[in-house]
N, CA, C and O atoms as a Tinker XYZ file with bonds, in Angstrom:
   376  protein
     1  N    112.944000  220.050000  -41.346000    73     2
     2  CA   113.947000  220.559000  -40.252000    64     1     3
     3  C    113.620000  218.806000  -40.419000    63     2     4     5
     4  O    114.573000  218.222000  -39.905000    81     3
     5  N    112.587000  217.794000  -40.968000    73     3     6
     6  CA   112.812000  216.395000  -40.961000    64     5     7
     7  C    113.574000  216.221000  -41.557000    63     6     8     9
     8  O    114.420000  215.623000  -40.893000    81     7
     9  N    114.000000  216.414000  -42.841000    73     7    10
    10  CA   115.500000  216.391000  -43.519000    64     9    11
    11  C    117.037000  216.401000  -43.311000    63    10    12    13
    12  O    117.953000  215.682000  -43.707000    81    11
    13  N    116.924000  217.832000  -42.299000    73    11    14
    14  CA   117.906000  217.615000  -41.528000    64    13    15
    15  C    118.040000  216.561000  -40.887000    63    14    16    17
    16  O    119.093000  215.924000  -40.918000    81    15
    17  N    116.556000  216.040000  -39.901000    73    15    18
    18  CA   117.120000  214.727000  -39.210000    64    17    19
    19  C    117.366000  213.182000  -39.628000    63    18    20    21
    20  O    117.904000  212.147000  -39.236000    81    19
    21  N    116.637000  213.710000  -40.652000    73    19    22
    22  CA   116.879000  212.081000  -41.785000    64    21    23
    23  C    118.453000  212.302000  -42.484000    63    22    24    25
    24  O    119.020000  211.232000  -42.704000    81    23
    25  N    118.886000  212.993000  -42.694000    73    23    26
    26  CA   120.104000  213.171000  -43.040000    64    25    27
    27  C    121.201000  213.510000  -42.486000    63    26    28    29
    28  O    122.334000  213.291000  -42.914000    81    27
    29  N    120.802000  214.224000  -41.215000    73    27    30
    30  CA   122.419000  213.821000  -40.683000    64    29    31
    31  C    122.773000  212.667000  -40.232000    63    30    32    33
    32  O    123.984000  212.487000  -40.110000    81    31
    33  N    122.047000  211.801000  -39.940000    73    31    34
    34  CA   121.928000  210.077000  -39.172000    64    33    35
    35  C    122.575000  209.334000  -40.486000    63    34    36    37
    36  O    123.050000  208.210000  -40.650000    81    35
    37  N    122.397000  210.363000  -41.271000    73    35    38
    38  CA   123.294000  209.117000  -42.861000    64    37    39
    39  C    124.256000  209.450000  -43.316000    63    38    40    41
    40  O    124.768000  208.702000  -44.149000    81    39
    41  N    124.944000  210.762000  -42.955000    73    39    42
    42  CA   125.719000  210.892000  -43.389000    64    41    43
    43  C    126.640000  210.042000  -42.352000    63    42    44    45
    44  O    127.289000  209.026000  -42.601000    81    43
    45  N    126.493000  210.866000  -40.899000    73    43    46
    46  CA   127.812000  209.519000  -39.749000    64    45    47
    47  C    127.070000  208.128000  -40.378000    63    46    48    49
    48  O    128.114000  207.492000  -40.236000    81    47
    49  N    126.598000  207.614000  -40.672000    73    47    50
    50  CA   126.602000  206.450000  -40.445000    64    49    51
    51  C    127.227000  205.826000  -41.992000    63    50    52    53
    52  O    127.316000  204.606000  -42.127000    81    51
    53  N    127.511000  206.467000  -42.767000    73    51    54
    54  CA   127.924000  206.383000  -44.074000    64    53    55
    55  C    129.192000  206.470000  -43.923000    63    54    56    57
    56  O    129.889000  205.866000  -44.739000    81    55
    57  N    129.956000  207.377000  -42.656000    73    55    58
    58  CA   131.403000  207.480000  -42.723000    64    57    59
    59  C    131.614000  206.220000  -41.931000    63    58    60    61
    60  O    132.170000  205.214000  -42.370000    81    59
    61  N    131.011000  206.400000  -40.457000    73    59    62
    62  CA   131.034000  205.437000  -39.539000    64    61    63
    63  C    131.344000  203.583000  -40.770000    63    62    64    65
    64  O    132.350000  203.001000  -40.365000    81    63
    65  N    130.829000  203.028000  -41.665000    73    63    66
    66  CA   130.650000  202.183000  -42.496000    64    65    67
    67  C    132.634000  202.384000  -42.686000    63    66    68    69
    68  O    133.653000  201.753000  -42.403000    81    67
    69  N    132.329000  203.375000  -43.185000    73    67    70
    70  CA   133.318000  204.113000  -44.230000    64    69    71
    71  C    134.896000  203.627000  -43.677000    63    70    72    73
    72  O    135.911000  203.114000  -44.148000    81    71
    73  N    134.472000  204.064000  -42.568000    73    71    74
    74  CA   135.585000  204.076000  -41.715000    64    73    75
    75  C    135.777000  202.604000  -40.722000    63    74    76    77
    76  O    136.753000  202.265000  -40.053000    81    75
    77  N    134.407000  201.880000  -40.925000    73    75    78
    78  CA   135.464000  200.594000  -41.085000    64    77    79
    79  C    135.865000  199.458000  -41.062000    63    78    80    81
    80  O    135.975000  198.440000  -40.379000    81    79
    81  N    136.181000  200.211000  -42.616000    73    79    82
    82  CA   136.295000  199.303000  -43.776000    64    81    83
    83  C    138.190000  199.884000  -43.727000    63    82    84    85
    84  O    138.557000  201.024000  -43.442000    81    83
    85  N    139.223000  198.543000  -44.143000    73    83    86
    86  CA   140.781000  198.520000  -43.680000    64    85    87
    87  C    141.501000  199.755000  -44.654000    63    86    88    89
    88  O    142.572000  200.361000  -44.687000    81    87
    89  N    140.138000  199.723000  -45.465000    73    87    90
    90  CA   142.002000  200.678000  -46.883000    64    89    91
    91  C    141.142000  202.168000  -46.528000    63    90    92    93
    92  O    141.928000  202.980000  -47.016000    81    91
    93  N    139.927000  203.030000  -45.934000    73    91    94
    94  CA   139.715000  203.715000  -45.921000    64    93    95
    95  C    140.386000  203.466000  -44.275000    63    94    96    97
    96  O    141.014000  204.503000  -44.063000    81    95
    97  N    140.501000  202.692000  -43.231000    73    95    98
    98  CA   141.214000  203.376000  -41.909000    64    97    99
    99  C    142.510000  203.593000  -42.710000    63    98   100   101
   100  O    142.677000  204.736000  -43.136000    81    99
   101  N    143.253000  202.869000  -42.924000    73    99   102
   102  CA   145.024000  203.652000  -43.521000    64   101   103
   103  C    144.820000  204.460000  -44.634000    63   102   104   105
   104  O    145.779000  204.426000  -45.406000    81   103
   105  N    143.875000  205.195000  -44.992000    73   103   106
   106  CA   143.996000  205.932000  -46.008000    64   105   107
   107  C    143.472000  207.324000  -45.085000    63   106   108   109
   108  O    143.803000  208.416000  -45.546000    81   107
   109  N    142.537000  207.299000  -43.593000    73   107   110
   110  CA   142.295000  208.522000  -42.687000    64   109   111
   111  C    143.607000  208.236000  -41.949000    63   110   112   113
   112  O    144.586000  208.899000  -42.290000    81   111
   113  N    143.761000  207.169000  -40.811000    73   111   114
   114  CA   144.369000  206.756000  -39.941000    64   113   115
   115  C    145.640000  207.261000  -40.170000    63   114   116   117
   116  O    146.195000  208.221000  -39.637000    81   115
   117  N    146.315000  205.963000  -41.632000    73   115   118
   118  CA   147.909000  206.015000  -41.462000    64   117   119
   119  C    148.029000  204.551000  -41.049000    63   118   120   121
   120  O    149.157000  204.066000  -40.950000    81   119
   121  N    146.572000  203.557000  -40.715000    73   119   122
   122  CA   147.388000  202.412000  -39.929000    64   121   123
   123  C    145.664000  201.954000  -39.973000    63   122   124   125
   124  O    144.707000  202.643000  -39.618000    81   123
   125  N    145.663000  200.962000  -40.373000    73   123   126
   126  CA   144.243000  199.392000  -39.578000    64   125   127
   127  C    144.259000  200.144000  -38.290000    63   126   128   129
   128  O    145.166000  200.698000  -37.669000    81   127
   129  N    142.360000  199.927000  -37.971000    73   127   130
   130  CA   142.265000  199.911000  -36.563000    64   129   131
   131  C    141.864000  198.829000  -35.985000    63   130   132   133
   132  O    141.550000  197.930000  -36.765000    81   131
   133  N    141.742000  198.548000  -34.582000    73   131   134
   134  CA   141.452000  197.225000  -34.370000    64   133   135
   135  C    140.924000  197.017000  -34.363000    63   134   136   137
   136  O    140.002000  197.752000  -34.007000    81   135
   137  N    140.520000  194.710000  -35.032000    73   135   138
   138  CA   139.259000  194.411000  -34.683000    64   137   139
   139  C    138.105000  194.698000  -34.810000    63   138   140   141
   140  O    137.307000  194.824000  -35.739000    81   139
   141  N    138.110000  194.820000  -33.374000    73   139   142
   142  CA   137.213000  195.680000  -32.066000    64   141   143
   143  C    136.120000  196.991000  -32.854000    63   142   144   145
   144  O    134.928000  197.154000  -33.117000    81   143
   145  N    137.407000  197.705000  -32.991000    73   143   146
   146  CA   136.794000  198.958000  -33.457000    64   145   147
   147  C    135.993000  199.198000  -34.254000    63   146   148   149
   148  O    134.957000  199.863000  -34.218000    81   147
   149  N    136.856000  198.214000  -35.582000    73   147   150
   150  CA   136.075000  198.142000  -36.902000    64   149   151
   151  C    134.250000  197.579000  -36.793000    63   150   152   153
   152  O    133.283000  197.994000  -37.432000    81   151
   153  N    134.316000  196.682000  -35.900000    73   151   154
   154  CA   133.463000  196.113000  -35.739000    64   153   155
   155  C    132.098000  197.029000  -34.612000    63   154   156   157
   156  O    130.893000  196.780000  -34.603000    81   155
   157  N    132.584000  197.716000  -34.068000    73   155   158
   158  CA   131.933000  198.976000  -33.769000    64   157   159
   159  C    131.621000  199.370000  -34.534000    63   158   160   161
   160  O    130.417000  199.186000  -34.714000    81   159
   161  N    132.047000  199.859000  -35.161000    73   159   162
   162  CA   131.785000  201.211000  -35.859000    64   161   163
   163  C    130.288000  200.450000  -37.113000    63   162   164   165
   164  O    129.125000  200.837000  -37.222000    81   163
   165  N    130.705000  199.794000  -37.533000    73   163   166
   166  CA   129.808000  198.721000  -38.536000    64   165   167
   167  C    128.853000  198.874000  -37.615000    63   166   168   169
   168  O    128.260000  199.941000  -37.774000    81   167
   169  N    128.493000  198.287000  -36.785000    73   167   170
   170  CA   127.430000  198.257000  -35.811000    64   169   171
   171  C    127.338000  199.690000  -35.849000    63   170   172   173
   172  O    126.627000  199.930000  -36.825000    81   171
   173  N    127.780000  201.084000  -35.148000    73   171   174
   174  CA   127.183000  202.385000  -35.337000    64   173   175
   175  C    126.658000  202.398000  -36.624000    63   174   176   177
   176  O    125.561000  201.862000  -36.780000    81   175
   177  N    127.155000  202.845000  -37.471000    73   175   178
   178  CA   127.050000  202.839000  -39.109000    64   177   179
   179  C    125.169000  202.261000  -39.432000    63   178   180   181
   180  O    124.184000  202.828000  -39.905000    81   179
   181  N    125.457000  200.761000  -38.825000    73   179   182
   182  CA   123.676000  200.613000  -39.227000    64   181   183
   183  C    122.798000  200.374000  -38.952000    63   182   184   185
   184  O    121.787000  199.860000  -39.431000    81   183
   185  N    123.467000  201.150000  -37.190000    73   183   186
   186  CA   122.050000  201.899000  -36.274000    64   185   187
   187  C    121.159000  203.097000  -36.589000    63   186   188   189
   188  O    119.981000  203.452000  -36.591000    81   187
   189  N    122.750000  203.636000  -36.929000    73   187   190
   190  CA   122.139000  205.151000  -36.778000    64   189   191
   191  C    121.600000  205.307000  -38.349000    63   190   192   193
   192  O    121.220000  206.366000  -38.848000    81   191
   193  N    121.661000  203.883000  -39.079000    73   191   194
   194  CA   120.414000  204.077000  -40.385000    64   193   195
   195  C    119.220000  203.860000  -40.444000    63   194   196   197
   196  O    118.379000  204.420000  -41.147000    81   195
   197  N    119.023000  202.511000  -39.235000    73   195   198
   198  CA   117.820000  202.808000  -38.640000    64   197   199
   199  C    117.332000  203.274000  -38.092000    63   198   200   201
   200  O    116.156000  202.989000  -37.865000    81   199
   201  N    117.775000  203.989000  -37.707000    73   199   202
   202  CA   117.420000  205.585000  -36.855000    64   201   203
   203  C    117.339000  206.660000  -37.577000    63   202   204   205
   204  O    116.851000  207.752000  -37.287000    81   203
   205  N    118.066000  206.140000  -38.965000    73   203   206
   206  CA   116.897000  206.970000  -40.056000    64   205   207
   207  C    115.717000  206.747000  -40.590000    63   206   208   209
   208  O    114.792000  207.539000  -40.775000    81   207
   209  N    115.823000  205.300000  -40.897000    73   207   210
   210  CA   114.761000  205.713000  -41.966000    64   209   211
   211  C    113.809000  205.106000  -40.514000    63   210   212   213
   212  O    113.071000  204.150000  -40.752000    81   211
   213  N    113.826000  205.544000  -39.338000    73   211   214
   214  CA   112.560000  205.406000  -37.887000    64   213   215
   215  C    111.689000  206.284000  -38.625000    63   214   216   217
   216  O    110.542000  206.205000  -39.065000    81   215
   217  N    113.057000  207.573000  -38.613000    73   215   218
   218  CA   113.082000  209.059000  -38.107000    64   217   219
   219  C    111.800000  209.191000  -39.564000    63   218   220   221
   220  O    110.571000  209.252000  -39.598000    81   219
   221  N    112.762000  209.190000  -40.488000    73   219   222
   222  CA   112.018000  209.093000  -42.187000    64   221   223
   223  C    110.204000  208.494000  -42.232000    63   222   224   225
   224  O    109.252000  208.922000  -42.884000    81   223
   225  N    110.324000  207.118000  -41.033000    73   223   226
   226  CA   108.290000  206.448000  -41.897000    64   225   227
   227  C    107.766000  207.632000  -40.586000    63   226   228   229
   228  O    106.758000  208.316000  -40.764000    81   227
   229  N    108.494000  207.731000  -39.456000    73   227   230
   230  CA   107.495000  207.952000  -38.237000    64   229   231
   231  C    106.636000  209.441000  -38.592000    63   230   232   233
   232  O    105.523000  209.795000  -38.205000    81   231
   233  N    107.890000  210.330000  -39.721000    73   231   234
   234  CA   107.190000  211.636000  -39.530000    64   233   235
   235  C    106.562000  211.877000  -41.234000    63   234   236   237
   236  O    106.126000  212.990000  -41.527000    81   235
   237  N    106.566000  210.946000  -42.097000    73   235   238
   238  CA   106.111000  210.565000  -43.413000    64   237   239
   239  C    105.521000  210.077000  -44.051000    63   238   240   241
   240  O    105.101000  210.337000  -45.178000    81   239
   241  N    105.297000  208.508000  -42.755000    73   239   242
   242  CA   104.212000  207.269000  -43.778000    64   241   243
   243  C    105.692000  206.716000  -44.667000    63   242   244   245
   244  O    106.705000  207.259000  -45.107000    81   243
   245  N    105.136000  205.343000  -44.620000    73   243   246
   246  CA   106.050000  204.344000  -45.454000    64   245   247
   247  C    105.896000  204.696000  -46.411000    63   246   248   249
   248  O    106.976000  205.286000  -46.396000    81   247
   249  N    105.379000  205.008000  -47.716000    73   247   250
   250  CA   104.859000  205.075000  -48.781000    64   249   251
   251  C    106.016000  206.309000  -49.303000    63   250   252   253
   252  O    106.813000  206.004000  -50.191000    81   251
   253  N    106.056000  208.181000  -48.484000    73   251   254
   254  CA   106.932000  208.757000  -48.829000    64   253   255
   255  C    108.113000  208.902000  -47.896000    63   254   256   257
   256  O    108.865000  209.877000  -47.903000    81   255
   257  N    108.251000  207.563000  -46.864000    73   255   258
   258  CA   109.355000  208.199000  -46.001000    64   257   259
   259  C    110.003000  207.264000  -46.133000    63   258   260   261
   260  O    110.668000  207.145000  -45.104000    81   259
   261  N    110.356000  206.006000  -47.239000    73   259   262
   262  CA   111.155000  205.275000  -47.735000    64   261   263
   263  C    111.837000  205.518000  -49.021000    63   262   264   265
   264  O    112.850000  205.027000  -49.519000    81   263
   265  N    110.787000  206.638000  -49.517000    73   263   266
   266  CA   111.932000  206.650000  -50.671000    64   265   267
   267  C    112.881000  208.348000  -50.094000    63   266   268   269
   268  O    113.916000  208.914000  -50.447000    81   267
   269  N    112.126000  208.534000  -49.378000    73   267   270
   270  CA   112.582000  209.681000  -49.219000    64   269   271
   271  C    114.081000  209.686000  -48.006000    63   270   272   273
   272  O    114.884000  210.598000  -47.810000    81   271
   273  N    113.990000  207.797000  -47.136000    73   271   274
   274  CA   115.103000  207.126000  -46.541000    64   273   275
   275  C    116.147000  207.326000  -48.479000    63   274   276   277
   276  O    117.102000  208.028000  -48.812000    81   275
   277  N    115.405000  206.451000  -49.140000    73   275   278
   278  CA   116.869000  206.703000  -50.202000    64   277   279
   279  C    117.504000  207.714000  -50.509000    63   278   280   281
   280  O    118.720000  207.843000  -50.361000    81   279
   281  N    116.452000  208.857000  -51.147000    73   279   282
   282  CA   117.437000  209.927000  -51.232000    64   281   283
   283  C    118.127000  210.523000  -50.177000    63   282   284   285
   284  O    119.021000  211.083000  -50.812000    81   283
   285  N    118.360000  210.828000  -48.841000    73   283   286
   286  CA   119.131000  211.116000  -48.002000    64   285   287
   287  C    119.591000  210.206000  -48.296000    63   286   288   289
   288  O    120.651000  210.570000  -48.805000    81   287
   289  N    119.525000  208.826000  -48.357000    73   287   290
   290  CA   121.017000  207.819000  -48.310000    64   289   291
   291  C    122.171000  207.983000  -49.209000    63   290   292   293
   292  O    123.385000  207.896000  -49.025000    81   291
   293  N    121.496000  208.225000  -50.157000    73   291   294
   294  CA   122.267000  208.470000  -51.706000    64   293   295
   295  C    123.009000  209.923000  -51.418000    63   294   296   297
   296  O    124.197000  210.181000  -51.613000    81   295
   297  N    122.009000  210.776000  -50.914000    73   295   298
   298  CA   123.174000  211.545000  -51.085000    64   297   299
   299  C    124.681000  211.686000  -49.332000    63   298   300   301
   300  O    125.829000  212.130000  -49.296000    81   299
   301  N    123.867000  211.112000  -48.358000    73   299   302
   302  CA   124.902000  210.790000  -47.370000    64   301   303
   303  C    125.900000  210.214000  -47.881000    63   302   304   305
   304  O    127.019000  210.727000  -47.846000    81   303
   305  N    125.617000  208.882000  -48.520000    73   303   306
   306  CA   127.071000  208.472000  -49.062000    64   305   307
   307  C    127.628000  208.759000  -50.433000    63   306   308   309
   308  O    128.276000  207.862000  -50.972000    81   307
   309  N    127.441000  209.977000  -51.099000    73   307   310
   310  CA   127.755000  210.895000  -51.687000    64   309   311
   311  C    128.275000  211.974000  -50.925000    63   310   312   313
   312  O    129.238000  212.458000  -51.520000    81   311
   313  N    128.010000  212.607000  -49.745000    73   311   314
   314  CA   129.062000  213.126000  -49.292000    64   313   315
   315  C    129.874000  212.463000  -48.881000    63   314   316   317
   316  O    130.947000  213.056000  -48.994000    81   315
   317  N    129.981000  211.605000  -48.482000    73   315   318
   318  CA   131.179000  210.875000  -47.495000    64   317   319
   319  C    132.119000  210.555000  -49.031000    63   318   320   321
   320  O    133.146000  211.029000  -49.516000    81   319
   321  N    131.379000  209.759000  -49.341000    73   319   322
   322  CA   132.811000  209.600000  -50.941000    64   321   323
   323  C    133.648000  210.906000  -51.480000    63   322   324   325
   324  O    134.871000  210.938000  -51.612000    81   323
   325  N    132.681000  212.037000  -51.779000    73   323   326
   326  CA   133.478000  213.032000  -52.197000    64   325   327
   327  C    134.331000  213.930000  -50.554000    63   326   328   329
   328  O    135.077000  214.906000  -50.483000    81   327
   329  N    133.856000  213.179000  -49.672000    73   327   330
   330  CA   134.583000  213.568000  -48.061000    64   329   331
   331  C    135.920000  212.746000  -48.503000    63   330   332   333
   332  O    136.922000  213.440000  -48.677000    81   331
   333  N    136.030000  211.464000  -48.686000    73   331   334
   334  CA   137.202000  210.610000  -48.892000    64   333   335
   335  C    137.866000  210.678000  -49.610000    63   334   336   337
   336  O    139.078000  210.511000  -49.478000    81   335
   337  N    137.177000  210.994000  -50.784000    73   335   338
   338  CA   138.336000  211.616000  -52.098000    64   337   339
   339  C    139.445000  212.952000  -52.337000    63   338   340   341
   340  O    140.638000  213.080000  -52.614000    81   339
   341  N    137.858000  214.157000  -51.946000    73   339   342
   342  CA   139.118000  215.134000  -51.098000    64   341   343
   343  C    140.370000  214.674000  -50.446000    63   342   344   345
   344  O    141.509000  214.667000  -50.915000    81   343
   345  N    140.024000  214.358000  -49.480000    73   343   346
   346  CA   141.218000  213.610000  -48.121000    64   345   347
   347  C    142.108000  213.121000  -49.149000    63   346   348   349
   348  O    143.254000  213.567000  -49.204000    81   347
   349  N    141.785000  212.431000  -49.799000    73   347   350
   350  CA   142.554000  211.475000  -50.298000    64   349   351
   351  C    144.083000  212.236000  -51.531000    63   350   352   353
   352  O    145.187000  211.728000  -51.725000    81   351
   353  N    143.477000  213.631000  -52.161000    73   351   354
   354  CA   143.964000  214.281000  -53.050000    64   353   355
   355  C    144.486000  214.872000  -52.621000    63   354   356   357
   356  O    145.327000  215.407000  -53.343000    81   355
   357  N    144.468000  215.332000  -51.021000    73   355   358
   358  CA   144.943000  216.519000  -50.594000    64   357   359
   359  C    146.581000  216.054000  -49.411000    63   358   360   361
   360  O    147.661000  216.558000  -49.104000    81   359
   361  N    145.731000  214.738000  -49.115000    73   359   362
   362  CA   147.018000  213.717000  -49.164000    64   361   363
   363  C    148.184000  213.526000  -49.524000    63   362   364   365
   364  O    149.088000  213.454000  -48.692000    81   363
   365  N    148.484000  213.359000  -51.344000    73   363   366
   366  CA   148.409000  213.488000  -52.743000    64   365   367
   367  C    149.429000  214.474000  -53.060000    63   366   368   369
   368  O    150.502000  214.352000  -53.652000    81   367
   369  N    148.885000  215.429000  -52.561000    73   367   370
   370  CA   149.379000  216.618000  -52.474000    64   369   371
   371  C    150.527000  216.966000  -51.881000    63   370   372   373
   372  O    151.407000  217.394000  -52.627000    81   371
   373  N    150.949000  216.831000  -49.705000    73   371   374
   374  CA   151.297000  216.937000  -49.186000    64   373   375
   375  C    152.729000  215.680000  -49.531000    63   374   376
   376  O    153.656000  215.565000  -48.729000    81   375
């Protein structure tokens, strides 16, 4: 269950960080978002990563928690990247 509570904010964090980038905004929304919205997405992404780190370290200690956090962040980033690639390819077919 701990893995779920580390992975979920990691995925949400990388999704927010990806959507804070103008390139991904244009791909997903068809236009860039306001600068203020991009900043808030960036802040939200980093806050969620810190939350996931806190959960990992609290549940597993510093030694295992940091390693676990690195693995969950890698998986979260890969899932978000895969979703963006699939979204882009689906839009190319249309």
